[in-house]
C-alpha positions as MATLAB code, in Angstrom:
seq = 'MGLFVRVHIDLEKCKNPDEVKAWAGVCPVGIFKMEDAKPVVLEENEDECTFCGLCLQACPSGAIKIEKLYE';
ca = [
       0.035    0.027   -0.044;
       1.279    3.434   -0.796;
       1.775    5.929    1.731;
      -0.021    8.818    0.096;
      -2.180    7.043   -2.524;
      -4.350    3.918   -2.523;
      -5.598    2.742   -5.743;
      -8.550    0.188   -5.523;
      -9.706   -2.128   -8.240;
     -13.115   -3.898   -7.696;
     -12.407   -6.995   -9.573;
     -15.942   -8.159   -9.842;
     -16.334   -5.195  -12.555;
     -13.283   -6.441  -14.432;
     -15.028   -9.240  -16.394;
     -13.811   -8.246  -19.909;
     -10.002   -8.810  -20.161;
      -9.631   -6.722  -23.364;
     -11.133   -3.735  -21.583;
      -8.844   -4.228  -18.450;
      -5.892   -4.467  -20.725;
      -6.716   -1.093  -22.528;
      -7.131    0.666  -19.160;
      -4.307   -0.964  -17.421;
      -2.072    0.027  -20.178;
      -2.776    3.893  -20.248;
      -1.123    4.598  -16.892;
       1.840    6.905  -17.479;
       3.559    5.670  -14.216;
       2.965    2.010  -14.559;
       0.699    1.325  -11.378;
      -1.130   -1.784  -13.008;
      -0.152   -5.076  -14.239;
      -1.961   -8.017  -15.385;
      -1.633  -11.269  -13.614;
      -3.685  -14.324  -14.678;
      -5.861  -12.011  -16.859;
      -6.646   -9.860  -13.776;
      -5.452   -6.205  -13.131;
      -3.036   -5.943  -10.053;
      -1.872   -2.588   -8.418;
       1.901   -2.307   -8.155;
       2.074   -1.159   -4.492;
       5.857   -0.114   -5.094;
       4.342    2.349   -7.826;
       1.031    3.412   -6.171;
       2.523    6.701   -4.786;
       3.553    7.705   -8.200;
       0.024    8.315   -9.033;
      -0.341   11.755  -10.682;
      -4.089   11.699  -10.456;
      -4.281   12.240  -14.155;
      -7.303   10.409  -14.489;
      -6.471    8.478  -17.749;
      -7.224    5.105  -16.006;
     -10.677    6.265  -14.867;
     -11.483    7.563  -18.274;
     -10.451    4.238  -19.946;
     -12.370    2.082  -17.548;
     -15.898    1.849  -18.828;
     -16.993   -0.459  -15.851;
     -15.934    2.051  -13.201;
     -13.699   -0.631  -11.365;
     -11.181    1.881  -10.292;
     -11.086    4.049   -7.314;
      -8.059    6.292   -6.415;
      -8.046    7.476   -2.667;
      -5.654   10.281   -1.402;
      -4.534    9.502    2.033;
      -3.444   13.172    2.731;
      -5.289   16.522    2.559;
];
């Protein structure tokens, strides 16, 4: 888990592997990877999130939630 950012993936909403590959690949800092056709958050990269929103825009199922752990 990141110190400043937590990225949640609702795996129940990730039923289409092609959609998942599409949004997992748009992250400019490489927070996501695919394992066994499922998206995984690379915790060592989680704090690199720039809140660009590209993954949120690319994910049609709304499976991603990004939480700031600071104010």
